[in-house]
N, C-alpha and C positions, 0 to 999 in steps of 0.2 A: 427359507427365510433365515438370514444371518442374524445372530444375536447383536443387539445394539447397532443394527444396520443404518438406522437414521442418523445416529451420531457419527458413524464412520463416514457416511457420504457427505455429511455437512462439513466435518473436519478435513476430509480429503480435498474437497473443492476449495475450502477456505485456505488451506496450506498451499495448494497449487497456485491460486491467485497471488498470494503473498510472496511466493518464490519467483513467479514469472515476472511480476511487476518490476522489481529492481533489476533483474537480469535483462529485461528488454530495455530498461532505462539506460543501463550501461552500454548496451549494444547500439541503441538508436538514440543518441543524445538530443537531437533536434525535434524529436517527435513529441507532440503535446501529451501531457499526462492522461487526458481522457482517452485518447486512442491506445495508449499503453495499457490502461486499465481494461478497456474493452477487449483487447487482444488477450489479456490474462484471463478474463472471464470466459472467452471462447475456448481457450486452451483447457481450462478446468472442466467446462461442459463437454468438450470433445473426449477427454479422458473418462468422464463419468458415463458418457454415451457408449464408448467402446466397451466399458465394463458391463454395461447393461446388455449390449449386443451379445457379449460372451455368455452372460447369464441366460439370455433368451435361447441361445443356441444349445447350450449344454444342459440347462434345466437341472442344476445340481440338487435341488430339493424335491424333485419329482412332484411339482405343483401342476394343477390343471392349467389349461391355456388362459382362462379368465383370471385365476389367481396370479399367474406369472405376469400377465399384463398389468394387473393392479399393483403388484409388488414393484415392477419396473417403473411404473408411473410415480409411485410414492418415492422411490429412490431418486428419480430424476428431480422430483420436487425438492428433496433435501439437498441434492447437488446444486440446484438453482439458488436455494436459500444460502448455502455456504458460499457460493460464488458472489452473491450480492453482498453478503456481510464482508467478505474479503475485499470486494471492490470499494465499498464505503470506507473501510479502514485505509486502503491504499490511496484513495483520492484525498482523504484527510491528511495522510502523511505527506503526499506530494504538495498539498496546499501549505501545510505548516513549514515544509522545507523551503518552498518558494518565498513565503513571507519572511522567514528567518534570513534567507540569503539577501532579500531586498533590504531588510533592516541593517544587516551588516554592511552592505554596499553603501547605503545612505550614510551610515556613521563614518565610514572611511572617506567619503567625499567631503565631509564638513571640514572647514578650515580649522587649523589648530588655533587655540586661544593665543591672542597677542601677549607678548611678554611685557609685564609691567615693571617699571622701575620706581622704586620708592627712595625718597631722600630722608636721611636721618641726621638730625642736627648733632654735630660733634661738639665736644666740650669747648672747642675754640670758636664756635659760632658758625663754622662753615658746614654745609651739607655734604654728605657723601652718598654716592649712589651704590646700591647693592647690585 
């Protein structure tokens, strides 16, 4: 059993999701954010599962079979929690970016304010435009 294993698995999956999301977004521009997020979650879970397969094969802590299975199941639970937290943050970021871009586009589409002319009475009684 690795020290702080649960925190390690949570943070590793969280970081993988947050790294894969923008990378996939840059590579696949037209793909919906939900699919990009799901692909990032699957990548994080695949990395976590590969590490657990390695731990099951090597058994570096000399645990019994039941303890090893319980440890692997707990680690995958933490991987899933980290991937879910990363996915929630990634979806919120995609949504905020989309809303911000929509607001910027809307403000650029608005017509500029019409120029107003004001007349000021000159000492001679005639008005002059500014």
